[in-house]
All heavy atoms as an XYZ file, in Angstrom:
779
protein
N     -32.165    -23.682     49.413
C     -33.049    -23.176     48.392
C     -32.416    -21.986     47.669
O     -32.492    -21.894     46.456
C     -34.380    -22.802     49.046
C     -35.377    -22.264     48.079
S     -36.231    -23.624     47.318
C     -37.532    -22.773     46.556
N     -31.807    -21.068     48.437
C     -31.181    -19.891     47.834
C     -29.991    -20.288     46.980
O     -29.753    -19.690     45.940
C     -30.725    -18.905     48.912
C     -31.855    -18.306     49.681
N     -32.873    -17.614     49.073
C     -32.128    -18.284     50.996
C     -33.719    -17.193     49.983
N     -33.281    -17.600     51.178
N     -29.270    -21.296     47.428
C     -28.122    -21.761     46.650
C     -28.569    -22.322     45.308
O     -27.926    -22.105     44.299
C     -27.399    -22.868     47.429
C     -26.128    -22.443     48.054
C     -25.471    -23.674     48.632
C     -24.120    -23.290     49.162
N     -23.410    -24.419     49.718
N     -29.653    -23.022     45.353
C     -30.163    -23.651     44.135
C     -30.553    -22.575     43.113
O     -30.235    -22.685     41.935
C     -31.353    -24.527     44.481
C     -31.872    -25.285     43.314
C     -32.957    -26.219     43.733
N     -33.513    -26.854     42.555
C     -34.471    -27.709     42.581
N     -35.005    -28.073     43.744
N     -34.928    -28.241     41.484
N     -31.224    -21.527     43.528
C     -31.616    -20.437     42.632
C     -30.378    -19.704     42.096
O     -30.334    -19.325     40.932
C     -32.555    -19.441     43.334
C     -33.962    -19.941     43.393
C     -34.630    -20.372     44.475
C     -34.847    -20.067     42.286
N     -35.887    -20.769     44.149
C     -36.046    -20.590     42.787
C     -34.749    -19.808     40.935
C     -37.148    -20.849     41.976
C     -35.843    -20.063     40.133
C     -37.016    -20.580     40.652
N     -29.446    -19.530     42.956
C     -28.206    -18.859     42.547
C     -27.503    -19.656     41.442
O     -27.068    -19.102     40.434
C     -27.278    -18.671     43.759
C     -25.972    -18.018     43.406
C     -25.915    -16.659     43.121
C     -24.804    -18.761     43.343
C     -24.720    -16.062     42.788
C     -23.605    -18.171     43.018
C     -23.557    -16.807     42.734
N     -27.412    -20.955     41.613
C     -26.778    -21.826     40.627
C     -27.569    -21.794     39.319
O     -26.988    -21.717     38.223
C     -26.639    -23.262     41.173
C     -26.194    -24.220     40.075
C     -25.673    -23.298     42.335
N     -28.878    -21.838     39.405
C     -29.720    -21.813     38.206
C     -29.535    -20.486     37.460
O     -29.367    -20.464     36.235
C     -31.203    -22.045     38.569
C     -31.400    -23.494     39.032
C     -32.116    -21.729     37.383
C     -32.766    -23.792     39.598
N     -29.542    -19.383     38.189
C     -29.363    -18.060     37.571
C     -27.982    -17.967     36.918
O     -27.839    -17.474     35.795
C     -29.576    -16.934     38.607
C     -31.038    -16.867     39.009
C     -29.095    -15.598     38.061
C     -31.330    -15.932     40.158
N     -26.978    -18.458     37.593
C     -25.630    -18.422     37.043
C     -25.522    -19.283     35.777
O     -24.865    -18.893     34.808
C     -24.598    -18.865     38.074
C     -24.451    -17.879     39.213
S     -24.201    -16.228     38.582
C     -22.519    -16.014     38.938
N     -26.148    -20.442     35.769
C     -26.131    -21.299     34.583
C     -26.864    -20.644     33.413
O     -26.413    -20.722     32.264
C     -26.738    -22.665     34.891
C     -25.858    -23.607     35.726
C     -26.621    -24.873     36.082
C     -24.588    -23.942     34.975
N     -27.974    -19.983     33.693
C     -28.718    -19.279     32.646
C     -27.868    -18.139     32.072
O     -27.795    -17.957     30.853
C     -30.071    -18.754     33.191
C     -30.725    -17.784     32.209
C     -31.007    -19.915     33.493
N     -27.206    -17.375     32.949
C     -26.335    -16.289     32.482
C     -25.170    -16.828     31.662
O     -24.829    -16.273     30.607
C     -25.807    -15.485     33.670
C     -26.797    -14.529     34.317
C     -26.191    -13.911     35.573
C     -27.213    -13.456     33.344
N     -24.580    -17.893     32.150
C     -23.463    -18.501     31.427
C     -23.913    -18.988     30.049
O     -23.225    -18.766     29.040
C     -22.868    -19.658     32.231
C     -21.703    -20.388     31.572
C     -20.520    -19.454     31.433
C     -21.340    -21.616     32.377
N     -25.066    -19.612     29.982
C     -25.604    -20.099     28.712
C     -25.893    -18.930     27.771
O     -25.570    -18.992     26.577
C     -26.886    -20.913     28.957
O     -26.593    -21.984     29.860
C     -27.433    -21.480     27.657
N     -26.473    -17.860     28.307
C     -26.776    -16.692     27.482
C     -25.491    -16.062     26.940
O     -25.423    -15.689     25.756
C     -27.573    -15.666     28.283
N     -24.482    -15.949     27.784
C     -23.215    -15.373     27.332
C     -22.521    -16.264     26.308
O     -21.956    -15.779     25.331
C     -22.300    -15.115     28.525
C     -22.738    -13.971     29.447
C     -21.830    -13.920     30.668
C     -22.727    -12.652     28.713
N     -22.565    -17.557     26.528
C     -21.960    -18.485     25.574
C     -22.691    -18.445     24.226
O     -22.056    -18.477     23.182
C     -21.976    -19.914     26.135
C     -20.945    -20.178     27.200
C     -19.538    -20.141     26.622
O     -19.263    -20.703     25.567
N     -18.647    -19.470     27.328
N     -24.011    -18.376     24.275
C     -24.792    -18.306     23.034
C     -24.421    -17.042     22.267
O     -24.249    -17.069     21.041
C     -26.281    -18.338     23.343
N     -24.299    -15.932     22.979
C     -23.927    -14.680     22.311
C     -22.505    -14.770     21.757
O     -22.235    -14.288     20.664
C     -24.037    -13.527     23.298
C     -23.770    -12.210     22.653
C     -24.104    -11.058     23.538
N     -23.810     -9.831     22.822
C     -23.470     -8.715     23.393
N     -23.404     -8.647     24.702
N     -23.223     -7.650     22.692
N     -21.625    -15.392     22.511
C     -20.240    -15.525     22.069
C     -20.150    -16.344     20.779
O     -19.402    -16.005     19.873
C     -19.399    -16.179     23.168
C     -17.951    -16.497     22.832
C     -17.168    -15.199     22.646
C     -17.320    -17.343     23.908
N     -20.910    -17.408     20.680
C     -20.805    -18.312     19.551
C     -21.740    -17.955     18.390
O     -21.420    -18.235     17.241
C     -21.062    -19.750     19.979
C     -19.946    -20.273     20.828
C     -19.930    -20.357     22.179
C     -18.668    -20.722     20.385
N     -18.714    -20.840     22.613
C     -17.929    -21.081     21.528
C     -18.073    -20.867     19.142
C     -16.630    -21.567     21.447
C     -16.783    -21.359     19.072
C     -16.073    -21.699     20.216
N     -22.894    -17.359     18.675
C     -23.891    -17.169     17.628
C     -24.359    -15.727     17.442
O     -25.007    -15.412     16.462
C     -25.129    -18.037     17.913
C     -24.795    -19.481     18.128
C     -24.940    -20.058     19.372
C     -24.318    -20.258     17.086
C     -24.624    -21.394     19.574
C     -24.012    -21.591     17.283
C     -24.166    -22.160     18.536
N     -24.055    -14.827     18.346
C     -24.570    -13.462     18.280
C     -23.744    -12.563     17.384
O     -22.849    -12.987     16.642
N     -24.089    -11.268     17.439
C     -23.354    -10.273     16.681
C     -21.933    -10.192     17.243
O     -21.735    -10.231     18.451
C     -24.050     -8.919     16.792
C     -23.409     -7.848     15.967
C     -24.162     -6.543     16.086
C     -23.464     -5.488     15.262
N     -24.064     -4.180     15.444
N     -20.960    -10.065     16.344
C     -19.543    -10.049     16.724
C     -19.130    -11.337     17.439
O     -18.339    -11.324     18.370
C     -19.212     -8.830     17.588
C     -19.440     -7.533     16.859
O     -19.234     -7.451     15.659
N     -19.886     -6.526     17.576
N     -19.661    -12.428     16.972
C     -19.341    -13.732     17.550
C     -17.982    -14.210     17.060
O     -17.311    -13.549     16.269
C     -20.417    -14.743     17.156
O     -20.396    -14.950     15.756
N     -17.596    -15.356     17.500
C     -16.329    -15.950     17.079
C     -16.336    -16.205     15.569
O     -15.343    -15.969     14.889
C     -16.037    -17.239     17.878
C     -15.736    -16.863     19.325
C     -14.884    -18.018     17.266
C     -15.507    -18.025     20.241
N     -17.467    -16.640     15.045
C     -17.573    -16.870     13.595
C     -17.383    -15.557     12.836
O     -16.684    -15.526     11.809
C     -18.921    -17.493     13.264
N     -17.983    -14.481     13.319
C     -17.798    -13.168     12.684
C     -16.333    -12.743     12.756
O     -15.786    -12.192     11.793
C     -18.667    -12.103     13.363
C     -20.153    -12.270     13.077
O     -20.491    -12.976     12.109
O     -20.956    -11.696     13.826
N     -15.702    -12.979     13.887
C     -14.286    -12.650     14.052
C     -13.435    -13.398     13.039
O     -12.548    -12.820     12.408
C     -13.832    -12.976     15.479
C     -12.344    -12.897     15.644
C     -11.702    -11.671     15.753
C     -11.572    -14.055     15.656
C     -10.328    -11.596     15.886
C     -10.196    -13.993     15.784
C      -9.579    -12.760     15.906
O      -8.222    -12.697     16.017
N     -13.709    -14.670     12.853
C     -12.930    -15.468     11.899
C     -13.128    -14.983     10.472
O     -12.177    -14.932      9.679
C     -13.289    -16.946     12.030
C     -12.755    -17.549     13.309
C     -13.030    -19.018     13.406
N     -12.468    -19.537     14.649
C     -12.902    -20.612     15.264
N     -13.906    -21.302     14.749
N     -12.343    -21.020     16.374
N     -14.372    -14.605     10.123
C     -14.631    -14.066      8.781
C     -13.860    -12.767      8.575
O     -13.235    -12.559      7.536
C     -16.125    -13.809      8.582
C     -16.959    -15.046      8.380
C     -18.420    -14.652      8.201
C     -19.329    -15.842      8.363
N     -20.749    -15.436      8.361
N     -13.930    -11.890      9.555
C     -13.241    -10.609      9.449
C     -11.727    -10.811      9.390
O     -11.033    -10.127      8.636
C     -13.598     -9.705     10.628
C     -15.045     -9.247     10.620
S     -15.425     -8.264      9.182
C     -14.911     -6.684      9.759
N     -11.219    -11.740     10.170
C      -9.785    -12.017     10.151
C      -9.360    -12.530      8.779
O      -8.313    -12.127      8.259
C      -9.435    -13.032     11.244
C      -7.938    -13.190     11.409
O      -7.247    -12.149     11.487
O      -7.460    -14.344     11.443
N     -10.172    -13.385      8.181
C      -9.863    -13.885      6.838
C      -9.875    -12.734      5.832
O      -9.006    -12.660      4.944
C     -10.863    -14.966      6.427
N     -10.832    -11.808      5.969
C     -10.893    -10.651      5.068
C      -9.662     -9.766      5.249
O      -9.093     -9.266      4.274
C     -12.154     -9.838      5.313
C     -13.419    -10.519      4.829
C     -14.669     -9.719      5.173
O     -14.619     -8.750      5.918
N     -15.796    -10.138      4.621
N      -9.250     -9.566      6.491
C      -8.073     -8.746      6.772
C      -6.831     -9.382      6.145
O      -6.010     -8.694      5.526
C      -7.886     -8.540      8.292
C      -6.513     -7.978      8.614
C      -8.979     -7.644      8.846
N      -6.688    -10.681      6.285
C      -5.532    -11.367      5.702
C      -5.530    -11.242      4.184
O      -4.484    -11.028      3.573
C      -5.511    -12.847      6.118
C      -5.342    -13.076      7.596
C      -4.111    -12.400      8.164
O      -3.054    -12.393      7.561
N      -4.258    -11.790      9.332
N      -6.706    -11.369      3.558
C      -6.812    -11.227      2.103
C      -6.456     -9.806      1.677
O      -5.735     -9.600      0.700
C      -8.230    -11.582      1.630
C      -8.487    -11.362      0.156
C      -7.623    -12.219     -0.754
O      -7.088    -13.254     -0.319
O      -7.461    -11.833     -1.932
N      -6.930     -8.816      2.421
C      -6.610     -7.423      2.091
C      -5.121     -7.139      2.280
O      -4.521     -6.398      1.489
C      -7.453     -6.466      2.936
C      -8.941     -6.434      2.583
C      -9.697     -5.580      3.587
C      -9.169     -5.940      1.177
N      -4.511     -7.718      3.295
C      -3.070     -7.557      3.492
C      -2.299     -8.162      2.321
O      -1.316     -7.589      1.849
C      -2.621     -8.209      4.804
C      -2.961     -7.404      6.026
C      -2.443     -8.075      7.283
C      -2.773     -7.259      8.516
N      -2.273     -7.903      9.749
N      -2.756     -9.313      1.852
C      -2.107     -9.959      0.711
C      -2.240     -9.084     -0.536
O      -1.274     -8.866     -1.267
C      -2.713    -11.340      0.453
C      -1.998    -12.139     -0.634
C      -2.747    -13.405     -1.000
N      -4.059    -13.146     -1.559
C      -4.287    -12.694     -2.794
N      -3.290    -12.442     -3.600
N      -5.510    -12.509     -3.231
N      -3.446     -8.542     -0.746
C      -3.658     -7.660     -1.898
C      -2.793     -6.404     -1.791
O      -2.220     -5.952     -2.789
C      -5.129     -7.268     -2.005
C      -6.037     -8.397     -2.442
C      -7.511     -8.009     -2.437
O      -7.869     -6.880     -2.122
N      -8.364     -8.953     -2.776
N      -2.700     -5.833     -0.587
C      -1.867     -4.650     -0.384
C      -0.404     -4.941     -0.681
O       0.295     -4.120     -1.282
C      -2.017     -4.104      1.037
C      -3.291     -3.318      1.219
O      -3.937     -2.921      0.257
N      -3.654     -3.074      2.458
N       0.075     -6.094     -0.240
C       1.469     -6.465     -0.501
C       1.708     -6.573     -2.008
O       2.734     -6.096     -2.517
C       1.804     -7.785      0.201
N       0.762     -7.180     -2.729
C       0.893     -7.285     -4.187
C       0.889     -5.901     -4.838
O       1.678     -5.633     -5.744
C      -0.236     -8.136     -4.774
C      -0.096     -9.599     -4.439
O       0.972    -10.066     -4.082
N      -1.188    -10.332     -4.531
N       0.005     -5.023     -4.359
C      -0.066     -3.670     -4.922
C       1.189     -2.867     -4.596
O       1.671     -2.094     -5.436
C      -1.313     -2.952     -4.410
C      -2.649     -3.497     -4.948
C      -3.819     -2.823     -4.245
C      -2.746     -3.328     -6.452
N       1.726     -3.042     -3.397
C       2.971     -2.346     -3.045
C       4.115     -2.809     -3.933
O       4.936     -2.000     -4.381
C       3.307     -2.574     -1.569
C       2.441     -1.770     -0.618
C       2.726     -2.066      0.844
O       3.652     -2.848      1.137
O       2.016     -1.499      1.684
N       4.175     -4.097     -4.200
C       5.218     -4.624     -5.073
C       5.047     -4.061     -6.487
O       6.018     -3.646     -7.120
C       5.164     -6.153     -5.097
C       6.252     -6.777     -5.937
C       6.178     -8.294     -5.934
O       5.169     -8.873     -5.531
N       7.228     -8.930     -6.390
N       3.801     -4.024     -6.962
C       3.534     -3.465     -8.286
C       3.912     -1.986     -8.343
O       4.520     -1.531     -9.314
C       2.053     -3.649     -8.630
C       1.724     -3.298    -10.061
C       0.269     -3.506    -10.374
N      -0.260     -2.192    -10.725
C      -1.471     -1.768    -10.512
N      -2.332     -2.537     -9.904
N      -1.857     -0.576    -10.884
N       3.570     -1.242     -7.295
C       3.921      0.179     -7.241
C       5.433      0.378     -7.262
O       5.928      1.304     -7.908
C       3.315      0.843     -6.004
C       1.832      1.075     -6.151
O       1.272      0.985     -7.232
N       1.182      1.379     -5.035
N       6.150     -0.471     -6.551
C       7.617     -0.377     -6.549
C       8.180     -0.597     -7.950
O       9.089      0.123     -8.382
C       8.220     -1.397     -5.591
O       7.874     -1.106     -4.272
N       7.636     -1.575     -8.647
C       8.094     -1.832    -10.021
C       7.773     -0.647    -10.930
O       8.591     -0.254    -11.768
C       7.448     -3.108    -10.565
C       7.905     -4.413     -9.922
C       7.060     -5.583    -10.424
C       9.371     -4.656    -10.191
N       6.584     -0.069    -10.758
C       6.211      1.084    -11.574
C       7.101      2.291    -11.270
O       7.513      3.020    -12.183
C       4.740      1.440    -11.356
C       3.726      0.463    -11.952
C       2.308      0.832    -11.517
C       3.826      0.424    -13.464
N       7.421      2.497     -9.982
C       8.316      3.597     -9.615
C       9.700      3.399    -10.228
O      10.323      4.344    -10.701
C       8.425      3.716     -8.100
C       7.204      4.326     -7.452
C       7.353      4.381     -5.945
C       6.075      4.897     -5.303
N       6.157      4.906     -3.836
N      10.176      2.158    -10.227
C      11.474      1.863    -10.828
C      11.430      2.125    -12.334
O      12.376      2.692    -12.900
C      11.877      0.421    -10.544
N      10.330      1.735    -12.978
C      10.190      1.999    -14.414
C      10.170      3.495    -14.697
O      10.811      3.962    -15.644
C       8.897      1.364    -14.960
C       8.995     -0.140    -15.108
O      10.123     -0.670    -15.038
O       7.940     -0.782    -15.288
N       9.444      4.240    -13.884
C       9.378      5.692    -14.065
C      10.762      6.302    -13.895
O      11.189      7.151    -14.687
C       8.375      6.323    -13.078
C       6.954      5.945    -13.478
C       8.523      7.831    -13.010
C       5.904      6.295    -12.432
N      11.473      5.866    -12.872
C      12.823      6.374    -12.634
C      13.743      6.068    -13.810
O      14.498      6.928    -14.269
C      13.377      5.776    -11.347
O      14.689      6.201    -11.123
N      13.660      4.844    -14.313
C      14.479      4.458    -15.466
C      14.143      5.319    -16.689
O      15.041      5.749    -17.419
C      14.293      2.981    -15.814
C      14.937      2.056    -14.802
O      15.776      2.541    -14.004
O      14.602      0.854    -14.804
N      12.853      5.539    -16.900
C      12.454      6.364    -18.043
C      12.936      7.799    -17.884
O      13.393      8.414    -18.851
C      10.931      6.331    -18.208
C      10.348      5.022    -18.737
C       8.834      5.057    -18.667
C      10.817      4.761    -20.152
N      12.817      8.335    -16.665
C      13.270      9.706    -16.438
C      14.776      9.818    -16.654
O      15.245     10.747    -17.298
C      12.900     10.179    -15.032
C      11.421     10.459    -14.872
C      11.031     10.793    -13.446
O      11.738     10.455    -12.511
N       9.896     11.446    -13.293
N      15.523      8.880    -16.122
C      16.971      8.904    -16.323
C      17.309      8.715    -17.789
O      18.219      9.356    -18.309
C      17.648      7.833    -15.467
C      17.624      8.056    -13.956
C      18.218      6.861    -13.240
C      18.365      9.328    -13.595
N      16.574      7.851    -18.436
C      16.811      7.611    -19.854
C      16.546      8.859    -20.670
O      17.320      9.205    -21.563
N      15.457      9.555    -20.370
C      15.154     10.789    -21.102
C      16.182     11.867    -20.817
O      16.564     12.621    -21.716
C      13.741     11.280    -20.729
C      12.579     10.438    -21.256
C      11.253     10.996    -20.762
C      12.593     10.366    -22.768
N      16.635     11.941    -19.578
C      17.654     12.929    -19.235
C      18.955     12.641    -19.978
O      19.607     13.560    -20.479
C      17.895     12.956    -17.730
C      16.748     13.559    -16.946
C      16.923     13.413    -15.442
O      17.963     12.892    -14.995
O      16.003     13.818    -14.724
N      19.330     11.379    -20.051
C      20.574     11.053    -20.744
C      20.424     11.284    -22.248
O      21.366     11.747    -22.908
C      21.006      9.623    -20.462
O      20.073      8.703    -20.973
N      19.244     11.001    -22.789
C      19.006     11.259    -24.216
C      19.067     12.761    -24.488
O      19.685     13.206    -25.454
C      17.640     10.677    -24.652
C      17.699      9.154    -24.656
C      17.236     11.205    -26.020
C      16.359      8.485    -24.846
N      18.446     13.545    -23.593
C      18.473     14.994    -23.772
C      19.896     15.533    -23.674
O      20.315     16.380    -24.470
C      17.586     15.663    -22.723
C      17.518     17.167    -22.865
C      16.631     17.817    -21.825
O      15.708     17.158    -21.313
O      16.881     18.999    -21.527
N      20.653     15.041    -22.708
C      22.041     15.499    -22.556
C      22.860     15.172    -23.799
O      23.631     15.999    -24.292
C      22.662     14.853    -21.324
C      24.083     15.289    -21.057
C      24.692     14.615    -19.833
O      23.946     13.984    -19.057
O      25.912     14.721    -19.678
N      22.666     13.976    -24.312
C      23.400     13.577    -25.520
C      22.986     14.440    -26.711
O      23.831     14.868    -27.508
C      23.130     12.104    -25.808
C      23.994     11.531    -26.856
C      23.852     10.045    -26.922
N      24.748      9.505    -27.934
C      24.816      8.257    -28.233
N      24.068      7.378    -27.603
N      25.647      7.836    -29.165
N      21.692     14.725    -26.820
C      21.214     15.567    -27.914
C      21.772     16.983    -27.789
O      22.101     17.621    -28.792
C      19.691     15.598    -27.930
N      21.904     17.481    -26.574
C      22.468     18.817    -26.376
C      23.946     18.842    -26.783
O      24.394     19.765    -27.469
C      22.345     19.247    -24.913
C      20.956     19.675    -24.520
C      20.932     20.068    -23.044
N      19.615     20.449    -22.628
C      19.092     21.667    -22.789
N      19.796     22.618    -23.349
N      17.877     21.924    -22.374
N      24.687     17.840    -26.343
C      26.132     17.817    -26.609
C      26.461     17.509    -28.066
O      27.320     18.155    -28.662
C      26.833     16.807    -25.698
C      26.832     17.237    -24.247
O      26.764     18.423    -23.944
N      26.879     16.282    -23.352
N      25.790     16.507    -28.612
C      26.164     16.041    -29.942
C      25.401     16.737    -31.062
O      25.916     16.902    -32.164
C      25.957     14.531    -30.032
C      26.892     13.755    -29.122
C      26.671     12.255    -29.185
O      25.952     11.783    -30.096
O      27.214     11.562    -28.314
N      24.161     17.128    -30.798
C      23.337     17.674    -31.871
C      22.994     19.152    -31.670
O      22.309     19.743    -32.492
C      22.037     16.866    -31.995
C      22.217     15.364    -32.229
C      20.884     14.664    -32.160
C      22.898     15.119    -33.568
N      23.419     19.726    -30.529
C      23.153     21.140    -30.276
C      21.696     21.437    -29.955
O      21.166     22.471    -30.352
N      21.028     20.544    -29.263
C      19.622     20.751    -28.899
C      19.463     22.002    -28.057
O      20.195     22.222    -27.095
C      19.089     19.544    -28.110
C      17.701     19.712    -27.489
C      16.638     19.723    -28.577
C      17.427     18.620    -26.482
N      18.503     22.818    -28.444
C      18.142     23.997    -27.661
C      16.632     23.944    -27.488
O      15.887     23.877    -28.474
C      18.537     25.304    -28.389
C      20.033     25.311    -28.681
C      18.126     26.507    -27.572
C      20.460     26.425    -29.600
N      16.180     23.987    -26.245
C      14.742     23.953    -25.979
C      14.126     25.320    -26.237
O      14.807     26.345    -26.234
C      14.481     23.557    -24.525
C      14.728     22.117    -24.225
C      14.293     21.835    -22.805
C      14.396     20.380    -22.461
N      13.959     20.125    -21.091
N      12.831     25.304    -26.431
C      12.096     26.546    -26.637
C      12.217     27.416    -25.390
O      12.068     26.931    -24.261
C      10.623     26.231    -26.907
C       9.814     27.434    -27.331
C       8.398     27.045    -27.712
O       8.209     25.986    -28.331
O       7.503     27.821    -27.382
N      12.532     28.679    -25.598
C      12.673     29.601    -24.474
C      14.095     29.673    -23.938
O      14.393     30.497    -23.081
N      14.986     28.828    -24.415
C      16.377     28.863    -23.972
C      17.200     29.721    -24.928
O      16.868     29.863    -26.107
C      16.981     27.448    -23.943
C      16.425     26.561    -22.870
C      17.089     25.185    -22.849
O      17.668     24.753    -23.865
O      17.018     24.559    -21.796
N      18.266     30.253    -24.404
C      19.195     31.023    -25.226
C      20.520     30.270    -25.252
O      21.013     29.858    -24.211
C      19.407     32.433    -24.636
O      18.147     33.065    -24.495
C      20.300     33.262    -25.527
N      21.049     30.110    -26.439
C      22.289     29.358    -26.599
C      23.454     30.332    -26.664
O      23.439     31.313    -27.424
C      22.225     28.518    -27.879
C      23.495     27.768    -28.162
C      23.855     26.673    -27.412
C      24.345     28.177    -29.182
C      25.027     25.981    -27.670
C      25.523     27.494    -29.454
C      25.848     26.398    -28.686
N      24.471     30.087    -25.872
C      25.707     30.869    -25.891
C      26.861     29.929    -26.163
O      26.962     28.881    -25.528
C      25.948     31.571    -24.547
C      24.921     32.619    -24.183
C      23.876     32.322    -23.342
C      25.015     33.897    -24.718
C      22.937     33.294    -23.010
C      24.087     34.863    -24.393
C      23.034     34.548    -23.530
O      22.127     35.499    -23.223
N      27.704     30.307    -27.057
C      28.914     29.533    -27.327
C      30.117     30.398    -26.926
O      30.250     31.513    -27.393
C      29.019     29.160    -28.791
C      30.313     28.423    -29.102
C      30.370     27.964    -30.494
N      29.608     26.713    -30.550
C      29.343     26.081    -31.664
N      29.710     26.574    -32.826
N      28.686     24.946    -31.642
N      30.917     29.867    -26.068
C      32.113     30.574    -25.608
C      33.313     29.927    -26.279
O      33.575     28.736    -26.099
C      32.236     30.517    -24.080
C      31.011     31.155    -23.457
C      33.510     31.193    -23.620
C      30.919     31.012    -21.956
N      33.993     30.728    -27.039
C      35.154     30.226    -27.769
C      36.415     30.639    -27.039
O      36.493     31.739    -26.466
C      35.172     30.789    -29.187
C      33.967     30.415    -30.057
C      34.024     31.170    -31.378
C      33.932     28.920    -30.294
N      37.421     29.787    -27.040
C      38.682     30.161    -26.412
C      39.369     31.282    -27.201
O      39.199     31.375    -28.421
C      39.489     28.883    -26.403
C      38.884     28.009    -27.449
C      37.466     28.450    -27.593
N      40.133     32.093    -26.523
C      40.860     33.180    -27.183
C      41.986     32.589    -28.026
O      42.647     31.629    -27.621
C      41.469     34.140    -26.147
C      40.449     34.969    -25.463
C      41.123     35.951    -24.504
O      42.337     35.928    -24.304
N      40.321     36.818    -23.907
N      42.179     33.183    -29.172
C      43.263     32.718    -30.019
C      44.566     33.326    -29.532
O      44.622     34.480    -29.148
C      43.019     33.144    -31.461
C      41.853     32.423    -32.085
C      41.679     32.820    -33.531
O      42.638     33.299    -34.162
O      40.577     32.614    -34.029
N      45.634     32.579    -29.514
C      46.927     33.069    -29.021
C      47.808     33.474    -30.130
O      47.865     33.087    -31.218
C      47.597     32.009    -28.169
C      46.852     31.788    -26.912
C      47.636     30.808    -26.047
C      46.880     30.526    -24.778
N      47.526     29.646    -23.916
């Protein structure tokens, strides 16, 4: 008789745990939904990281381009920025 009750109680507990596992809060279905969301967010992050890398490369190119333009303007056109003082050093005549 005691064995029979023990088996019945164990089956009820097992059924309750299985029901919670499959249908309750944080069930397997919830896990799969969350996993799908995580994978989608990882994909979006990878796309955004790639976009950020391209933007950083563009910024770097623009900065280098502006620096080279400024250097050329200084050498060829005598560019002097506001607040700068221009000095020309001439070689001594022999």
